[in-house]
C-alpha positions as CSV (number, residue, x, y, z in Angstrom):
1,M,93.9,-53.0,46.9
2,W,90.9,-50.8,47.6
3,P,87.7,-50.9,45.4
4,A,87.8,-48.7,42.5
5,Q,85.5,-45.6,43.5
6,V,82.0,-45.1,41.3
7,P,80.8,-41.3,41.0
8,E,78.0,-40.7,42.7
9,D,76.0,-39.4,39.4
10,S,76.7,-42.8,37.9
11,I,74.7,-44.8,40.2
12,R,71.4,-42.4,40.3
13,P,68.8,-43.7,38.1
14,L,68.1,-41.7,34.6
15,N,64.4,-41.3,35.5
16,P,63.9,-41.1,39.3
17,T,60.5,-42.1,40.4
18,L,58.9,-39.5,42.8
19,P,57.3,-41.1,45.9
20,V,53.4,-41.3,45.3
21,V,51.4,-39.4,48.1
22,P,48.1,-40.2,48.3
23,R,45.5,-37.2,48.1
24,P,42.6,-37.1,50.2
25,G,39.2,-36.7,48.5
26,R,40.5,-38.6,45.0
27,H,39.3,-41.8,43.8
28,R,39.4,-43.9,40.8
29,R,36.3,-43.9,38.6
30,P,34.4,-47.1,38.7
31,M,34.9,-48.8,35.3
32,T,31.5,-49.0,33.4
33,A,30.4,-51.2,30.3
34,P,30.4,-49.1,27.0
35,K,27.2,-47.9,25.7
36,T,26.0,-50.0,23.0
37,P,24.7,-48.3,19.6
38,K,21.2,-49.1,20.2
39,E,21.3,-47.4,23.5
40,K,22.7,-44.3,22.1
41,A,20.2,-44.0,19.3
42,S,17.3,-44.7,22.1
43,K,18.7,-41.5,24.3
44,K,18.9,-39.5,20.9
45,K,15.5,-40.2,19.9
46,R,14.1,-39.5,23.2
47,I,16.1,-35.8,23.2
48,I,14.9,-35.1,19.7
49,L,11.2,-36.0,21.0
50,T,11.4,-33.7,23.9
51,V,12.5,-30.8,21.8
52,L,9.7,-31.2,19.1
53,V,6.9,-31.7,22.2
54,V,8.4,-28.2,23.6
55,V,8.5,-26.6,20.0
56,V,4.9,-27.8,19.6
57,L,3.6,-26.5,23.0
58,L,5.4,-23.3,22.3
59,G,3.7,-22.9,19.0
60,I,0.3,-23.8,20.2
61,L,0.7,-21.1,23.1
62,V,2.0,-18.7,20.6
63,T,-1.1,-19.0,18.1
64,A,-3.6,-19.1,20.9
65,A,-2.1,-15.8,22.2
66,Y,-2.1,-14.3,18.8
67,F,-5.8,-15.3,18.3
68,I,-6.8,-14.4,21.8
69,K,-5.1,-10.9,21.1
70,Q,-6.9,-10.4,17.9
71,L,-10.3,-11.3,19.7
72,I,-9.8,-8.6,22.3
73,D,-8.4,-6.2,20.0
74,S,-11.7,-6.4,17.5
75,K,-13.9,-5.8,21.0
76,Y,-12.0,-3.5,23.2
77,F,-9.5,-0.7,23.3
78,F,-6.6,-0.6,26.1
79,C,-6.1,2.6,28.1
80,K,-2.5,2.4,29.0
81,S,-3.0,5.3,31.2
82,S,-5.5,3.9,33.4
83,V,-5.0,0.3,32.8
84,K,-8.2,-0.6,31.6
85,F,-10.3,-2.0,28.8
86,I,-12.9,0.1,27.0
87,P,-15.6,-1.2,24.3
88,I,-13.9,-0.3,20.8
89,D,-17.1,1.5,19.9
90,K,-16.1,4.2,22.4
91,A,-12.6,4.8,20.9
92,C,-12.8,7.8,18.5
93,D,-16.4,8.7,19.4
94,G,-15.5,12.2,20.3
95,N,-15.1,11.5,24.2
96,N,-12.4,10.8,26.3
97,D,-13.1,7.4,27.8
98,C,-9.6,6.9,28.6
99,S,-8.3,8.9,31.7
100,G,-5.4,10.2,29.5
101,G,-7.9,10.5,26.4
102,E,-5.5,8.3,24.2
103,D,-8.7,6.7,23.0
104,E,-9.2,10.0,21.1
105,L,-5.4,10.6,19.8
106,S,-5.1,7.8,16.9
107,C,-8.3,8.3,15.0
108,L,-9.1,9.0,11.4
109,S,-9.4,12.7,10.1
110,S,-11.1,14.2,7.3
111,F,-9.6,17.0,5.1
112,K,-11.4,19.5,2.9
113,V,-9.3,21.2,0.0
114,N,-9.9,24.8,-0.6
115,T,-7.1,25.7,-2.6
116,T,-5.8,24.6,-6.0
117,F,-2.5,22.5,-5.9
118,P,-0.5,24.4,-8.2
119,V,1.2,21.8,-10.5
120,R,-0.7,19.0,-12.8
121,L,-0.1,17.1,-15.8
122,M,-2.7,17.6,-18.6
123,T,-3.7,14.9,-21.3
124,A,-2.1,11.5,-22.1
125,Q,0.7,13.7,-23.3
126,Q,1.3,14.5,-19.8
127,V,2.2,17.9,-20.5
128,L,3.3,19.9,-17.5
129,Q,1.2,23.0,-16.2
130,V,1.7,25.6,-13.4
131,Y,-1.2,27.5,-11.5
132,S,-1.4,31.0,-9.8
133,P,-4.5,32.5,-8.8
134,G,-4.2,35.7,-11.5
135,P,-3.1,33.7,-14.7
136,G,-4.6,30.4,-13.7
137,W,-3.2,27.3,-15.6
138,R,-0.4,27.8,-18.0
139,S,1.7,25.1,-19.9
140,V,5.6,25.1,-19.3
141,C,7.7,25.8,-22.3
142,S,10.7,23.9,-22.9
143,D,12.8,26.9,-22.8
144,D,15.7,26.9,-20.5
145,W,14.4,23.7,-19.1
146,A,17.1,22.0,-17.1
147,E,17.5,18.2,-15.4
148,Q,17.1,19.9,-11.9
149,H,13.6,21.3,-13.0
150,T,12.6,17.8,-13.8
151,Q,13.6,16.5,-10.4
152,T,11.7,19.6,-8.7
153,A,8.6,19.2,-10.6
154,C,8.4,15.3,-10.1
155,K,8.7,15.6,-6.3
156,Q,6.0,18.1,-6.2
157,L,3.7,15.6,-7.8
158,G,4.5,12.6,-5.7
159,Y,6.3,9.1,-6.2
160,T,9.4,9.7,-7.9
161,Y,11.9,7.2,-9.4
162,K,14.1,8.2,-12.5
163,P,12.2,11.1,-13.5
164,K,12.8,12.4,-16.8
165,S,11.3,15.2,-19.3
166,T,10.6,15.6,-23.1
167,S,9.7,18.1,-25.3
168,V,6.1,17.9,-27.1
169,R,5.7,20.5,-30.1
170,V,2.9,23.2,-29.5
171,D,1.4,22.2,-33.2
172,T,1.1,18.5,-31.7
173,L,-0.9,19.3,-28.8
174,L,-4.9,18.9,-28.4
175,L,-6.8,21.9,-29.6
176,P,-7.1,23.5,-26.1
177,L,-3.7,23.7,-25.3
178,K,-2.3,24.9,-28.7
179,T,-3.4,28.2,-27.9
180,G,-2.0,28.5,-24.6
181,P,-1.4,30.2,-22.4
182,F,2.4,29.5,-21.8
183,T,5.3,30.2,-19.1
184,A,8.9,29.5,-19.0
185,I,11.5,28.8,-16.3
186,R,13.4,31.9,-15.0
187,P,17.0,31.4,-15.1
188,G,18.7,30.3,-11.7
189,T,15.6,28.6,-10.3
190,T,16.5,25.2,-10.3
191,K,15.8,24.6,-6.3
192,T,12.5,26.9,-6.6
193,P,9.1,24.9,-6.6
194,I,8.1,24.9,-10.2
195,H,5.1,27.0,-9.8
196,Q,7.2,29.9,-8.5
197,A,9.9,29.6,-10.9
198,T,8.1,30.8,-13.8
199,I,7.4,33.5,-16.0
200,D,4.8,34.2,-18.6
201,R,5.7,34.5,-22.1
202,V,5.5,33.0,-25.7
203,C,7.4,29.5,-26.2
204,K,10.6,30.6,-28.2
205,S,11.4,27.0,-29.0
206,G,8.1,26.1,-29.7
207,S,7.5,23.1,-27.7
208,V,6.5,22.3,-24.2
209,I,7.5,19.8,-21.1
210,S,5.9,16.5,-20.9
211,L,6.8,14.6,-17.7
212,S,7.6,10.8,-16.8
213,C,8.0,11.1,-12.9
214,S,8.4,7.4,-12.1
215,D,8.3,3.7,-13.1
216,C,4.5,3.5,-11.6
217,G,2.3,1.4,-13.1
218,Q,4.7,-0.7,-15.3
219,V,4.5,-4.7,-14.6
220,G,4.5,-7.8,-16.8
221,F,1.7,-8.9,-18.8
222,Q,-1.0,-11.7,-17.8
223,D,-4.1,-11.4,-20.0
224,R,-12.9,-13.2,-8.5
225,V,-14.4,-10.3,-8.6
226,V,-17.8,-11.7,-9.7
227,G,-17.3,-13.4,-13.1
228,G,-13.5,-13.0,-13.0
229,S,-10.3,-15.2,-13.0
230,D,-7.6,-16.0,-11.0
231,A,-4.7,-13.2,-10.9
232,F,-1.0,-12.8,-9.7
233,I,0.0,-10.1,-7.3
234,E,2.9,-9.4,-9.5
235,D,0.8,-8.0,-12.4
236,W,-1.3,-5.7,-10.0
237,P,1.3,-5.0,-7.4
238,W,-0.4,-2.0,-6.4
239,Q,-3.4,-4.2,-4.9
240,V,-3.5,-4.1,-1.3
241,S,-5.8,-5.7,1.6
242,L,-6.8,-3.3,4.3
243,Q,-7.5,-5.3,7.4
244,Q,-9.3,-4.8,10.7
245,G,-8.7,-7.0,13.5
246,G,-7.2,-9.8,11.3
247,Q,-9.9,-9.8,8.9
248,H,-9.7,-8.6,5.2
249,S,-12.3,-5.4,5.0
250,C,-11.4,-3.5,2.0
251,G,-8.9,-3.2,-0.9
252,G,-6.7,-0.4,-1.8
253,S,-4.2,0.9,-4.0
254,L,-0.5,2.1,-3.6
255,V,0.0,5.3,-5.3
256,S,3.7,6.0,-3.4
257,P,5.4,4.0,-1.0
258,R,3.7,5.4,1.8
259,W,0.4,6.2,0.5
260,I,-2.7,4.2,-0.2
261,I,-5.9,5.6,-1.9
262,T,-8.9,3.6,-1.0
263,A,-13.0,4.4,-0.4
264,A,-14.2,6.7,2.7
265,H,-17.1,4.1,3.2
266,C,-14.3,1.6,4.4
267,F,-14.1,3.5,7.6
268,T,-17.9,3.6,9.3
269,G,-18.7,2.5,12.4
270,S,-16.1,1.2,14.7
271,K,-13.3,1.6,12.0
272,K,-12.1,4.6,12.8
273,E,-9.0,3.8,15.4
274,L,-5.7,3.6,13.6
275,S,-4.0,0.9,15.6
276,R,-6.6,-1.8,14.5
277,W,-5.7,-1.4,11.1
278,R,-3.0,-3.3,9.0
279,V,-2.3,-2.9,5.0
280,V,-0.8,-6.2,3.8
281,S,0.8,-6.0,0.4
282,G,2.7,-8.1,-2.1
283,R,0.5,-11.5,-2.0
284,T,-1.6,-13.3,-4.2
285,Y,-3.2,-15.1,-1.5
286,I,-5.0,-13.5,1.1
287,G,-3.3,-13.6,4.5
288,T,-3.5,-12.0,8.0
289,L,0.0,-12.4,9.6
290,G,2.2,-9.2,9.2
291,G,1.3,-6.2,7.2
292,S,2.1,-2.5,7.8
293,Y,1.1,-0.2,10.3
294,V,-0.8,2.9,9.4
295,D,-0.4,6.4,11.0
296,R,-2.9,8.3,9.0
297,I,-6.3,7.7,7.7
298,I,-7.6,11.0,6.1
299,L,-11.2,11.0,4.6
300,N,-12.4,13.5,1.9
301,A,-14.5,16.1,4.1
302,N,-16.9,16.4,1.4
303,Y,-17.9,12.6,1.6
304,D,-21.5,11.9,1.7
305,P,-22.5,8.7,3.0
306,A,-26.2,9.0,2.1
307,R,-25.3,9.8,-1.9
308,N,-21.9,7.9,-1.9
309,D,-20.2,11.1,-3.1
310,Y,-16.7,11.9,-3.0
311,D,-16.4,8.4,-1.6
312,I,-12.5,8.6,-1.1
313,A,-9.8,8.3,1.7
314,M,-6.2,7.7,2.2
315,M,-4.1,5.9,4.2
316,R,-0.4,6.8,5.3
317,L,1.5,3.7,6.3
318,S,4.0,4.2,9.2
319,S,7.0,3.5,7.0
320,P,7.5,3.4,3.4
321,I,7.0,-0.2,1.9
322,S,10.1,-1.5,-0.2
323,V,9.2,-1.3,-4.1
324,G,9.6,-4.6,-6.0
325,V,8.2,-7.2,-8.2
326,S,5.2,-7.7,-6.0
327,R,4.8,-4.3,-4.6
328,K,4.7,-1.2,-7.1
329,P,2.5,1.8,-7.0
330,V,-0.1,2.4,-9.9
331,C,0.2,6.0,-11.6
332,L,-2.3,8.5,-10.9
333,P,-3.8,9.7,-14.1
334,P,-3.3,13.3,-15.7
335,K,-6.0,15.8,-15.7
336,A,-8.4,15.2,-19.0
337,F,-6.9,11.8,-19.4
338,G,-9.9,11.4,-21.9
339,L,-10.8,7.8,-21.7
340,P,-12.1,6.5,-25.0
341,S,-15.6,5.2,-25.3
342,Q,-16.1,1.6,-23.7
343,A,-12.4,1.7,-22.9
344,S,-11.6,-1.7,-21.6
345,M,-10.6,-1.7,-17.9
346,S,-9.5,-4.1,-15.3
347,V,-10.9,-4.5,-11.6
348,T,-9.2,-6.5,-9.1
349,G,-9.6,-7.8,-5.4
350,W,-10.4,-10.5,-3.0
351,G,-14.1,-9.7,-2.7
352,Y,-17.0,-12.0,-2.9
353,L,-17.4,-14.4,-5.8
354,E,-21.2,-13.9,-6.0
355,E,-23.7,-12.0,-4.3
356,K,-24.3,-13.1,-0.5
357,G,-20.9,-15.1,-1.3
358,K,-17.5,-15.4,0.5
359,V,-14.4,-13.7,0.4
360,S,-12.0,-14.9,-2.2
361,P,-8.9,-16.4,-0.9
362,T,-6.9,-15.6,-3.9
363,L,-6.9,-12.3,-5.9
364,Q,-9.3,-12.0,-8.6
365,K,-9.1,-9.9,-11.8
366,A,-12.1,-8.9,-14.3
367,S,-12.1,-6.8,-17.4
368,I,-14.9,-4.6,-17.9
369,P,-15.8,-1.8,-20.0
370,L,-16.5,2.0,-19.3
371,I,-20.0,3.0,-19.4
372,G,-21.0,6.4,-20.8
373,R,-22.1,8.9,-18.0
374,L,-25.5,9.7,-20.0
375,K,-26.0,5.8,-20.4
376,C,-25.2,5.5,-16.5
377,A,-27.5,8.5,-15.3
378,S,-30.5,7.3,-17.5
379,P,-33.6,6.6,-15.5
380,T,-33.2,3.0,-16.2
381,V,-30.0,2.5,-14.7
382,Y,-29.0,4.9,-11.7
383,G,-30.6,8.2,-12.6
384,S,-29.8,11.4,-10.9
385,S,-27.5,9.1,-8.1
386,I,-24.6,9.3,-10.5
387,T,-22.5,12.6,-9.7
388,Q,-19.4,14.3,-11.6
389,R,-17.4,12.3,-9.0
390,M,-18.6,9.1,-10.2
391,I,-17.9,6.6,-13.4
392,C,-19.5,3.6,-14.3
393,A,-18.1,0.5,-15.6
394,G,-19.4,-3.0,-16.3
395,F,-22.0,-4.8,-18.5
396,L,-25.6,-3.8,-18.4
397,D,-26.7,-7.3,-18.7
398,G,-24.6,-8.3,-15.8
399,G,-22.3,-11.2,-15.2
400,V,-19.2,-9.4,-14.4
401,D,-18.7,-7.1,-11.6
402,A,-17.0,-5.9,-8.2
403,C,-18.7,-7.1,-5.1
404,Q,-18.3,-6.8,-1.2
405,G,-14.9,-6.8,0.1
406,D,-13.5,-5.2,-3.3
407,S,-14.5,-1.7,-2.0
408,G,-11.8,0.7,-2.0
409,G,-10.1,-1.4,-4.4
410,P,-8.6,-0.4,-8.0
411,L,-10.1,0.0,-11.6
412,V,-7.2,0.7,-13.8
413,Y,-6.7,1.5,-17.5
414,F,-3.8,0.6,-19.7
415,A,-2.2,3.6,-22.1
416,S,1.2,4.9,-22.8
417,S,2.9,1.5,-21.3
418,Q,1.5,2.3,-18.0
419,W,-1.4,1.3,-15.5
420,H,-3.4,4.3,-14.3
421,L,-5.8,4.4,-11.6
422,V,-9.0,5.7,-13.1
423,G,-11.3,4.5,-10.2
424,V,-12.1,3.4,-6.7
425,V,-14.7,0.7,-6.1
426,S,-17.7,2.4,-4.7
427,W,-20.8,1.1,-4.4
428,G,-23.5,-0.6,-6.7
429,V,-26.9,-2.4,-6.5
430,G,-26.2,-5.9,-5.6
431,C,-23.3,-7.7,-7.5
432,A,-23.0,-8.3,-11.3
433,R,-27.3,-7.5,-11.6
434,E,-28.6,-6.6,-15.2
435,R,-28.4,-2.7,-15.4
436,K,-26.8,-2.4,-12.1
437,P,-23.2,-1.8,-13.3
438,G,-20.6,-1.0,-10.4
439,V,-19.8,2.7,-9.7
440,Y,-16.2,4.0,-8.7
441,S,-15.2,7.0,-7.6
442,N,-13.5,9.4,-10.3
443,V,-9.8,9.7,-9.4
444,E,-9.5,12.3,-11.9
445,E,-12.0,14.7,-10.4
446,M,-10.1,13.9,-7.0
447,L,-6.4,14.6,-7.9
448,N,-6.6,18.2,-6.5
449,W,-7.5,16.7,-3.2
450,I,-4.9,13.6,-3.4
451,R,-2.1,15.9,-4.1
452,T,-2.8,18.5,-1.6
453,V,-3.3,16.0,1.3
454,V,0.1,14.2,0.6
455,E,1.7,17.6,0.7
456,K,-0.1,19.1,3.7
457,T,0.0,15.9,6.0
458,P,2.9,16.2,8.2
């Protein structure tokens, strides 16, 4: 009997093993003992230490580079066209010391006003007035006034945020304003500049327009300037530090997100080149890092260094600051503000805490009273040195005063729920001396110049 035949498929293995062909160049990795936790921790520490050393070295190099640059910038101006340095005193001296003349391009300028800015607010009631060469100043009636007119008028006056208007009855105005003259809006002129949109006539409504253009000068309440006390920038958010070469030089006041009012005497000597300046805002403790760049510095062309007369200047930031709790403009005062006799005002700054002292690292504040013009201009105080462009504030027996480093900073007065910039720290004999109070540029007298500069600066 023949043996039974087994099908070929049934004798094949289910998982045939393929022949292993050795591949050249491939070897087994040698077996190594696993690393202990102690060795792993040691390696991690070495990595962290290396990273820390590198970070510290980079920090030292960056810091050194920053201070070297500050030192060079304080002494020299770099001519990009000719790739050379010139002494900083030669920048903005009227001569082209760089081959491309760039040392004379970025410089401060002066501006003289020969015209009348045609819109203003009058008295503490903020009565809107417009001007034209023939009739002069006229109060604007509330007849036919619209919301768009409020927007247009406030835009002409500068910093605008949620502007609003109210009507004030003529019979409640101060005596000089009660009798006019008056003017009113012509129909269909909502986008026309306010001073060109009116026609003179009697107020049919019996009331005039009062404007509130912004939230300027509104802060929370807190109760060294020589004899002063520590302050917080949130309570004086318009205060800024003007710095050159990383050093605090003067104070200043924000009057819009892009414009600062300060003193003309802050820019004497080699301080005329714009790129050297930074404006540091929003800080209680003075610092030198950061700050805003400046693209305009404009002095009042009538500034007289010998008499300190017309001691006012404006700086324009290259880009607007972000308005917030620690950065907010102060209000410009209306014309004929009418400061009461011995009005209590506040002065702030980082200036010397005593005569021949040092700059304060933290913002200081002091409350000082207004000193009447007749008293301040008396022979025993300052005599004929006091002009119409100046006001005096402080104590005749001394003790509290602004000082060096406070120059250009704000003297403010609180009225109608807002702080108003009434003065700019200008000059004085010493600091806090008896019968030698602080003298401030009179902002109210400079309003026409201030508003014209803002309007005319490209």
